[in-house]
N, CA, C and O atoms as a Maestro MAE file, in Angstrom:
{
 s_m_m2io_version
 :::
 2.0.0
}

f_m_ct {
 s_m_title
 :::
 protein
 m_atom[240] {
  # First column is atom index #
  i_m_mmod_type
  r_m_x_coord
  r_m_y_coord
  r_m_z_coord
  i_m_residue_number
  s_m_chain_name
  s_m_pdb_residue_name
  s_m_pdb_atom_name
  i_m_atomic_number
  :::
  1 25 0.846 -1.164 0.000 1 A "MET " " N  " 7
  2 3 0.000 0.000 0.000 1 A "MET " " CA " 6
  3 2 0.895 1.231 0.000 1 A "MET " " C  " 6
  4 15 2.003 1.243 0.535 1 A "MET " " O  " 8
  5 25 0.368 2.224 -0.607 2 A "GLY " " N  " 7
  6 3 1.146 3.451 -0.664 2 A "GLY " " CA " 6
  7 2 0.241 4.645 -0.860 2 A "GLY " " C  " 6
  8 15 -0.972 4.582 -0.664 2 A "GLY " " O  " 8
  9 25 0.855 5.702 -1.240 3 A "ILE " " N  " 7
  10 3 0.136 6.953 -1.420 3 A "ILE " " CA " 6
  11 2 -0.849 6.876 -2.597 3 A "ILE " " C  " 6
  12 15 -1.851 7.591 -2.603 3 A "ILE " " O  " 8
  13 25 -0.585 6.036 -3.569 4 A "HIS " " N  " 7
  14 3 -1.419 5.969 -4.768 4 A "HIS " " CA " 6
  15 2 -2.850 5.531 -4.464 4 A "HIS " " C  " 6
  16 15 -3.796 6.046 -5.059 4 A "HIS " " O  " 8
  17 25 -3.007 4.613 -3.568 5 A "PHE " " N  " 7
  18 3 -4.344 4.115 -3.240 5 A "PHE " " CA " 6
  19 2 -5.166 5.195 -2.536 5 A "PHE " " C  " 6
  20 15 -6.350 5.365 -2.825 5 A "PHE " " O  " 8
  21 25 -4.551 5.908 -1.633 6 A "ASN " " N  " 7
  22 3 -5.255 6.952 -0.901 6 A "ASN " " CA " 6
  23 2 -5.539 8.166 -1.789 6 A "ASN " " C  " 6
  24 15 -6.611 8.766 -1.704 6 A "ASN " " O  " 8
  25 25 -4.602 8.515 -2.616 7 A "HIS " " N  " 7
  26 3 -4.731 9.715 -3.448 7 A "HIS " " CA " 6
  27 2 -5.949 9.629 -4.362 7 A "HIS " " C  " 6
  28 15 -6.744 10.566 -4.431 7 A "HIS " " O  " 8
  29 25 -6.091 8.537 -5.042 8 A "LYS " " N  " 7
  30 3 -7.197 8.398 -5.993 8 A "LYS " " CA " 6
  31 2 -8.544 8.264 -5.276 8 A "LYS " " C  " 6
  32 15 -9.561 8.761 -5.761 8 A "LYS " " O  " 8
  33 25 -8.547 7.612 -4.158 9 A "SER " " N  " 7
  34 3 -9.812 7.395 -3.448 9 A "SER " " CA " 6
  35 2 -10.341 8.682 -2.801 9 A "SER " " C  " 6
  36 15 -11.529 8.784 -2.494 9 A "SER " " O  " 8
  37 25 -9.476 9.638 -2.603 10 A "LYS " " N  " 7
  38 3 -9.886 10.888 -1.959 10 A "LYS " " CA " 6
  39 2 -10.043 12.040 -2.953 10 A "LYS " " C  " 6
  40 15 -10.166 13.192 -2.536 10 A "LYS " " O  " 8
  41 25 -10.040 11.761 -4.223 11 A "ALA " " N  " 7
  42 3 -10.141 12.815 -5.244 11 A "ALA " " CA " 6
  43 2 -11.457 13.578 -5.122 11 A "ALA " " C  " 6
  44 15 -11.474 14.803 -5.240 11 A "ALA " " O  " 8
  45 25 -12.539 12.876 -4.891 12 A "GLY " " N  " 7
  46 3 -13.841 13.519 -4.746 12 A "GLY " " CA " 6
  47 2 -13.888 14.465 -3.548 12 A "GLY " " C  " 6
  48 15 -14.459 15.553 -3.619 12 A "GLY " " O  " 8
  49 25 -13.280 14.030 -2.452 13 A "ASP " " N  " 7
  50 3 -13.232 14.873 -1.260 13 A "ASP " " CA " 6
  51 2 -12.450 16.154 -1.529 13 A "ASP " " C  " 6
  52 15 -12.868 17.239 -1.123 13 A "ASP " " O  " 8
  53 25 -11.317 16.028 -2.214 14 A "ARG " " N  " 7
  54 3 -10.508 17.202 -2.532 14 A "ARG " " CA " 6
  55 2 -11.269 18.156 -3.454 14 A "ARG " " C  " 6
  56 15 -11.197 19.373 -3.289 14 A "ARG " " O  " 8
  57 25 -11.981 17.612 -4.404 15 A "LYS " " N  " 7
  58 3 -12.755 18.429 -5.338 15 A "LYS " " CA " 6
  59 2 -13.845 19.194 -4.587 15 A "LYS " " C  " 6
  60 15 -14.050 20.383 -4.830 15 A "LYS " " O  " 8
  61 25 -14.537 18.520 -3.683 16 A "MET " " N  " 7
  62 3 -15.590 19.173 -2.902 16 A "MET " " CA " 6
  63 2 -15.005 20.271 -2.012 16 A "MET " " C  " 6
  64 15 -15.602 21.339 -1.876 16 A "MET " " O  " 8
  65 25 -13.848 20.016 -1.410 17 A "GLN " " N  " 7
  66 3 -13.188 21.015 -0.568 17 A "GLN " " CA " 6
  67 2 -12.826 22.250 -1.390 17 A "GLN " " C  " 6
  68 15 -13.014 23.381 -0.943 17 A "GLN " " O  " 8
  69 25 -12.306 22.022 -2.597 18 A "LYS " " N  " 7
  70 3 -11.908 23.117 -3.468 18 A "LYS " " CA " 6
  71 2 -13.128 23.948 -3.884 18 A "LYS " " C  " 6
  72 15 -13.068 25.178 -3.875 18 A "LYS " " O  " 8
  73 25 -14.231 23.289 -4.245 19 A "GLU " " N  " 7
  74 3 -15.454 24.004 -4.617 19 A "GLU " " CA " 6
  75 2 -15.981 24.827 -3.451 19 A "GLU " " C  " 6
  76 15 -16.414 25.964 -3.640 19 A "GLU " " O  " 8
  77 25 -15.948 24.264 -2.248 20 A "LEU " " N  " 7
  78 3 -16.403 24.972 -1.057 20 A "LEU " " CA " 6
  79 2 -15.552 26.214 -0.811 20 A "LEU " " C  " 6
  80 15 -16.071 27.281 -0.485 20 A "LEU " " O  " 8
  81 25 -14.256 26.063 -0.970 21 A "LYS " " N  " 7
  82 3 -13.338 27.174 -0.755 21 A "LYS " " CA " 6
  83 2 -13.614 28.300 -1.764 21 A "LYS " " C  " 6
  84 15 -13.633 29.474 -1.393 21 A "LYS " " O  " 8
  85 25 -13.825 27.943 -3.030 22 A "LEU " " N  " 7
  86 3 -14.129 28.943 -4.049 22 A "LEU " " CA " 6
  87 2 -15.457 29.641 -3.760 22 A "LEU " " C  " 6
  88 15 -15.577 30.853 -3.938 22 A "LEU " " O  " 8
  89 25 -16.443 28.882 -3.321 23 A "LYS " " N  " 7
  90 3 -17.751 29.441 -3.003 23 A "LYS " " CA " 6
  91 2 -17.647 30.429 -1.838 23 A "LYS " " C  " 6
  92 15 -18.260 31.496 -1.869 23 A "LYS " " O  " 8
  93 25 -16.877 30.074 -0.820 24 A "MET " " N  " 7
  94 3 -16.710 30.953 0.330 24 A "MET " " CA " 6
  95 2 -15.999 32.245 -0.062 24 A "MET " " C  " 6
  96 15 -16.360 33.323 0.410 24 A "MET " " O  " 8
  97 25 -14.993 32.139 -0.922 25 A "LYS " " N  " 7
  98 3 -14.283 33.327 -1.390 25 A "LYS " " CA " 6
  99 2 -15.216 34.240 -2.174 25 A "LYS " " C  " 6
  100 15 -15.182 35.459 -2.006 25 A "LYS " " O  " 8
  101 25 -16.047 33.655 -3.028 26 A "ALA " " N  " 7
  102 3 -16.985 34.439 -3.823 26 A "ALA " " CA " 6
  103 2 -17.978 35.164 -2.921 26 A "ALA " " C  " 6
  104 15 -18.285 36.333 -3.155 26 A "ALA " " O  " 8
  105 25 -18.478 34.492 -1.906 27 A "GLU " " N  " 7
  106 3 -19.405 35.116 -0.969 27 A "GLU " " CA " 6
  107 2 -18.741 36.256 -0.210 27 A "GLU " " C  " 6
  108 15 -19.354 37.296 0.032 27 A "GLU " " O  " 8
  109 25 -17.478 36.050 0.164 28 A "GLU " " N  " 7
  110 3 -16.740 37.080 0.883 28 A "GLU " " CA " 6
  111 2 -16.542 38.317 0.010 28 A "GLU " " C  " 6
  112 15 -16.699 39.445 0.478 28 A "GLU " " O  " 8
  113 25 -16.198 38.102 -1.259 29 A "ARG " " N  " 7
  114 3 -16.029 39.231 -2.184 29 A "ARG " " CA " 6
  115 2 -17.345 39.978 -2.377 29 A "ARG " " C  " 6
  116 15 -17.370 41.209 -2.412 29 A "ARG " " O  " 8
  117 25 -18.438 39.226 -2.501 30 A "LYS " " N  " 7
  118 3 -19.758 39.827 -2.687 30 A "LYS " " CA " 6
  119 2 -20.136 40.665 -1.466 30 A "LYS " " C  " 6
  120 15 -20.642 41.779 -1.598 30 A "LYS " " O  " 8
  121 25 -19.886 40.118 -0.283 31 A "LYS " " N  " 7
  122 3 -20.207 40.834 0.953 31 A "LYS " " CA " 6
  123 2 -19.395 42.127 1.048 31 A "LYS " " C  " 6
  124 15 -19.921 43.175 1.421 31 A "LYS " " O  " 8
  125 25 -18.121 42.039 0.710 32 A "LYS " " N  " 7
  126 3 -17.235 43.204 0.765 32 A "LYS " " CA " 6
  127 2 -17.699 44.266 -0.225 32 A "LYS " " C  " 6
  128 15 -17.723 45.452 0.103 32 A "LYS " " O  " 8
  129 25 -18.065 43.849 -1.426 33 A "ARG " " N  " 7
  130 3 -18.530 44.773 -2.461 33 A "ARG " " CA " 6
  131 2 -19.825 45.466 -2.028 33 A "ARG " " C  " 6
  132 15 -19.973 46.672 -2.222 33 A "ARG " " O  " 8
  133 25 -20.756 44.718 -1.448 34 A "GLU " " N  " 7
  134 3 -22.010 45.297 -0.971 34 A "GLU " " CA " 6
  135 2 -21.761 46.293 0.151 34 A "GLU " " C  " 6
  136 15 -22.407 47.340 0.203 34 A "GLU " " O  " 8
  137 25 -20.836 45.983 1.043 35 A "GLU " " N  " 7
  138 3 -20.498 46.890 2.138 35 A "GLU " " CA " 6
  139 2 -19.914 48.194 1.602 35 A "GLU " " C  " 6
  140 15 -20.257 49.274 2.082 35 A "GLU " " O  " 8
  141 25 -19.034 48.095 0.611 36 A "GLN " " N  " 7
  142 3 -18.443 49.294 0.020 36 A "GLN " " CA " 6
  143 2 -19.511 50.136 -0.669 36 A "GLN " " C  " 6
  144 15 -19.496 51.362 -0.553 36 A "GLN " " O  " 8
  145 25 -20.434 49.502 -1.381 37 A "GLU " " N  " 7
  146 3 -21.514 50.234 -2.039 37 A "GLU " " CA " 6
  147 2 -22.402 50.919 -1.006 37 A "GLU " " C  " 6
  148 15 -22.827 52.056 -1.210 37 A "GLU " " O  " 8
  149 25 -22.682 50.244 0.090 38 A "ARG " " N  " 7
  150 3 -23.513 50.817 1.146 38 A "ARG " " CA " 6
  151 2 -22.840 52.037 1.760 38 A "ARG " " C  " 6
  152 15 -23.492 53.058 1.975 38 A "ARG " " O  " 8
  153 25 -21.544 51.943 2.044 39 A "LEU " " N  " 7
  154 3 -20.808 53.066 2.609 39 A "LEU " " CA " 6
  155 2 -20.755 54.238 1.636 39 A "LEU " " C  " 6
  156 15 -20.886 55.396 2.033 39 A "LEU " " O  " 8
  157 25 -20.564 53.930 0.380 40 A "LYS " " N  " 7
  158 3 -20.515 54.968 -0.649 40 A "LYS " " CA " 6
  159 2 -21.862 55.694 -0.731 40 A "LYS " " C  " 6
  160 15 -21.908 56.921 -0.817 40 A "LYS " " O  " 8
  161 25 -22.942 54.936 -0.705 41 A "GLN " " N  " 7
  162 3 -24.274 55.527 -0.781 41 A "GLN " " CA " 6
  163 2 -24.571 56.358 0.477 41 A "GLN " " C  " 6
  164 15 -25.164 57.433 0.376 41 A "GLN " " O  " 8
  165 25 -24.173 55.880 1.640 42 A "GLU " " N  " 7
  166 3 -24.372 56.640 2.871 42 A "GLU " " CA " 6
  167 2 -23.615 57.960 2.817 42 A "GLU " " C  " 6
  168 15 -24.136 59.000 3.217 42 A "GLU " " O  " 8
  169 25 -22.380 57.912 2.318 43 A "ASP " " N  " 7
  170 3 -21.573 59.120 2.206 43 A "ASP " " CA " 6
  171 2 -22.227 60.115 1.246 43 A "ASP " " C  " 6
  172 15 -22.273 61.315 1.518 43 A "ASP " " O  " 8
  173 25 -22.722 59.613 0.139 44 A "GLU " " N  " 7
  174 3 -23.388 60.460 -0.842 44 A "GLU " " CA " 6
  175 2 -24.647 61.090 -0.242 44 A "GLU " " C  " 6
  176 15 -24.901 62.278 -0.445 44 A "GLU " " O  " 8
  177 25 -25.426 60.314 0.484 45 A "MET " " N  " 7
  178 3 -26.640 60.839 1.112 45 A "MET " " CA " 6
  179 2 -26.298 61.892 2.171 45 A "MET " " C  " 6
  180 15 -27.015 62.881 2.328 45 A "MET " " O  " 8
  181 25 -25.214 61.673 2.882 46 A "LYS " " N  " 7
  182 3 -24.771 62.625 3.896 46 A "LYS " " CA " 6
  183 2 -24.402 63.958 3.258 46 A "LYS " " C  " 6
  184 15 -24.755 65.021 3.769 46 A "LYS " " O  " 8
  185 25 -23.684 63.892 2.132 47 A "LYS " " N  " 7
  186 3 -23.307 65.118 1.419 47 A "LYS " " CA " 6
  187 2 -24.546 65.849 0.916 47 A "LYS " " C  " 6
  188 15 -24.644 67.070 1.038 47 A "LYS " " O  " 8
  189 25 -25.485 65.108 0.355 48 A "LEU " " N  " 7
  190 3 -26.714 65.731 -0.126 48 A "LEU " " CA " 6
  191 2 -27.503 66.351 1.020 48 A "LEU " " C  " 6
  192 15 -28.083 67.427 0.871 48 A "LEU " " O  " 8
  193 25 -27.522 65.681 2.145 49 A "GLU " " N  " 7
  194 3 -28.220 66.196 3.328 49 A "GLU " " CA " 6
  195 2 -27.605 67.526 3.758 49 A "GLU " " C  " 6
  196 15 -28.324 68.475 4.068 49 A "GLU " " O  " 8
  197 25 -26.284 67.590 3.777 50 A "GLU " " N  " 7
  198 3 -25.603 68.824 4.174 50 A "GLU " " CA " 6
  199 2 -25.867 69.948 3.177 50 A "GLU " " C  " 6
  200 15 -26.038 71.101 3.572 50 A "GLU " " O  " 8
  201 25 -25.899 69.622 1.906 51 A "LEU " " N  " 7
  202 3 -26.115 70.646 0.885 51 A "LEU " " CA " 6
  203 2 -27.543 71.178 0.879 51 A "LEU " " C  " 6
  204 15 -27.763 72.360 0.613 51 A "LEU " " O  " 8
  205 25 -28.503 70.326 1.167 52 A "THR " " N  " 7
  206 3 -29.904 70.723 1.061 52 A "THR " " CA " 6
  207 2 -30.548 71.079 2.392 52 A "THR " " C  " 6
  208 15 -31.747 71.354 2.436 52 A "THR " " O  " 8
  209 25 -29.798 71.081 3.456 53 A "ARG " " N  " 7
  210 3 -30.367 71.397 4.768 53 A "ARG " " CA " 6
  211 2 -30.682 72.898 4.843 53 A "ARG " " C  " 6
  212 15 -29.771 73.721 4.748 53 A "ARG " " O  " 8
  213 25 -31.957 73.262 5.013 54 A "PRO " " N  " 7
  214 3 -32.342 74.673 5.012 54 A "PRO " " CA " 6
  215 2 -32.004 75.403 6.326 54 A "PRO " " C  " 6
  216 15 -31.802 76.617 6.306 54 A "PRO " " O  " 8
  217 25 -31.941 74.709 7.436 55 A "ASP " " N  " 7
  218 3 -31.711 75.368 8.717 55 A "ASP " " CA " 6
  219 2 -30.244 75.649 9.007 55 A "ASP " " C  " 6
  220 15 -29.932 76.311 9.996 55 A "ASP " " O  " 8
  221 25 -29.363 75.175 8.190 56 A "LYS " " N  " 7
  222 3 -27.941 75.379 8.417 56 A "LYS " " CA " 6
  223 2 -27.406 76.384 7.393 56 A "LYS " " C  " 6
  224 15 -27.573 76.171 6.192 56 A "LYS " " O  " 8
  225 25 -26.769 77.472 7.835 57 A "PRO " " N  " 7
  226 3 -26.238 78.450 6.867 57 A "PRO " " CA " 6
  227 2 -25.064 77.878 6.080 57 A "PRO " " C  " 6
  228 15 -24.287 77.094 6.625 57 A "PRO " " O  " 8
  229 25 -24.920 78.247 4.830 58 A "PRO " " N  " 7
  230 3 -23.793 77.739 4.023 58 A "PRO " " CA " 6
  231 2 -22.456 78.266 4.549 58 A "PRO " " C  " 6
  232 15 -22.340 79.427 4.943 58 A "PRO " " O  " 8
  233 25 -21.476 77.407 4.545 59 A "THR " " N  " 7
  234 3 -20.141 77.784 5.003 59 A "THR " " CA " 6
  235 2 -19.188 77.724 3.839 59 A "THR " " C  " 6
  236 15 -19.256 76.838 2.987 59 A "THR " " O  " 8
  237 25 -18.294 78.695 3.828 60 A "LYS " " N  " 7
  238 3 -17.287 78.736 2.740 60 A "LYS " " CA " 6
  239 2 -15.909 78.814 3.304 60 A "LYS " " C  " 6
  240 15 -14.935 78.857 2.551 60 A "LYS " " O  " 8
  :::
 }
 m_bond[239] {
  # First column is bond index #
  i_m_from
  i_m_to
  i_m_order
  :::
  1 1 2 1
  2 2 3 1
  3 3 4 2
  4 3 5 1
  5 5 6 1
  6 6 7 1
  7 7 8 2
  8 7 9 1
  9 9 10 1
  10 10 11 1
  11 11 12 2
  12 11 13 1
  13 13 14 1
  14 14 15 1
  15 15 16 2
  16 15 17 1
  17 17 18 1
  18 18 19 1
  19 19 20 2
  20 19 21 1
  21 21 22 1
  22 22 23 1
  23 23 24 2
  24 23 25 1
  25 25 26 1
  26 26 27 1
  27 27 28 2
  28 27 29 1
  29 29 30 1
  30 30 31 1
  31 31 32 2
  32 31 33 1
  33 33 34 1
  34 34 35 1
  35 35 36 2
  36 35 37 1
  37 37 38 1
  38 38 39 1
  39 39 40 2
  40 39 41 1
  41 41 42 1
  42 42 43 1
  43 43 44 2
  44 43 45 1
  45 45 46 1
  46 46 47 1
  47 47 48 2
  48 47 49 1
  49 49 50 1
  50 50 51 1
  51 51 52 2
  52 51 53 1
  53 53 54 1
  54 54 55 1
  55 55 56 2
  56 55 57 1
  57 57 58 1
  58 58 59 1
  59 59 60 2
  60 59 61 1
  61 61 62 1
  62 62 63 1
  63 63 64 2
  64 63 65 1
  65 65 66 1
  66 66 67 1
  67 67 68 2
  68 67 69 1
  69 69 70 1
  70 70 71 1
  71 71 72 2
  72 71 73 1
  73 73 74 1
  74 74 75 1
  75 75 76 2
  76 75 77 1
  77 77 78 1
  78 78 79 1
  79 79 80 2
  80 79 81 1
  81 81 82 1
  82 82 83 1
  83 83 84 2
  84 83 85 1
  85 85 86 1
  86 86 87 1
  87 87 88 2
  88 87 89 1
  89 89 90 1
  90 90 91 1
  91 91 92 2
  92 91 93 1
  93 93 94 1
  94 94 95 1
  95 95 96 2
  96 95 97 1
  97 97 98 1
  98 98 99 1
  99 99 100 2
  100 99 101 1
  101 101 102 1
  102 102 103 1
  103 103 104 2
  104 103 105 1
  105 105 106 1
  106 106 107 1
  107 107 108 2
  108 107 109 1
  109 109 110 1
  110 110 111 1
  111 111 112 2
  112 111 113 1
  113 113 114 1
  114 114 115 1
  115 115 116 2
  116 115 117 1
  117 117 118 1
  118 118 119 1
  119 119 120 2
  120 119 121 1
  121 121 122 1
  122 122 123 1
  123 123 124 2
  124 123 125 1
  125 125 126 1
  126 126 127 1
  127 127 128 2
  128 127 129 1
  129 129 130 1
  130 130 131 1
  131 131 132 2
  132 131 133 1
  133 133 134 1
  134 134 135 1
  135 135 136 2
  136 135 137 1
  137 137 138 1
  138 138 139 1
  139 139 140 2
  140 139 141 1
  141 141 142 1
  142 142 143 1
  143 143 144 2
  144 143 145 1
  145 145 146 1
  146 146 147 1
  147 147 148 2
  148 147 149 1
  149 149 150 1
  150 150 151 1
  151 151 152 2
  152 151 153 1
  153 153 154 1
  154 154 155 1
  155 155 156 2
  156 155 157 1
  157 157 158 1
  158 158 159 1
  159 159 160 2
  160 159 161 1
  161 161 162 1
  162 162 163 1
  163 163 164 2
  164 163 165 1
  165 165 166 1
  166 166 167 1
  167 167 168 2
  168 167 169 1
  169 169 170 1
  170 170 171 1
  171 171 172 2
  172 171 173 1
  173 173 174 1
  174 174 175 1
  175 175 176 2
  176 175 177 1
  177 177 178 1
  178 178 179 1
  179 179 180 2
  180 179 181 1
  181 181 182 1
  182 182 183 1
  183 183 184 2
  184 183 185 1
  185 185 186 1
  186 186 187 1
  187 187 188 2
  188 187 189 1
  189 189 190 1
  190 190 191 1
  191 191 192 2
  192 191 193 1
  193 193 194 1
  194 194 195 1
  195 195 196 2
  196 195 197 1
  197 197 198 1
  198 198 199 1
  199 199 200 2
  200 199 201 1
  201 201 202 1
  202 202 203 1
  203 203 204 2
  204 203 205 1
  205 205 206 1
  206 206 207 1
  207 207 208 2
  208 207 209 1
  209 209 210 1
  210 210 211 1
  211 211 212 2
  212 211 213 1
  213 213 214 1
  214 214 215 1
  215 215 216 2
  216 215 217 1
  217 217 218 1
  218 218 219 1
  219 219 220 2
  220 219 221 1
  221 221 222 1
  222 222 223 1
  223 223 224 2
  224 223 225 1
  225 225 226 1
  226 226 227 1
  227 227 228 2
  228 227 229 1
  229 229 230 1
  230 230 231 1
  231 231 232 2
  232 231 233 1
  233 233 234 1
  234 234 235 1
  235 235 236 2
  236 235 237 1
  237 237 238 1
  238 238 239 1
  239 239 240 2
  :::
 }
}
């Protein structure tokens, strides 16, 4: 017995592990992208709020 018997028998397990790892990375990237978009939108809304606020005098 040697490494050859174990290597081939565990190919499916390795493939599933690799797919899981790729899926987790994709989810992490998606989450990060959504967070950045949310922060960007909040910042934009904050700027608009400051520009359109009638009770606050404009500062230069």
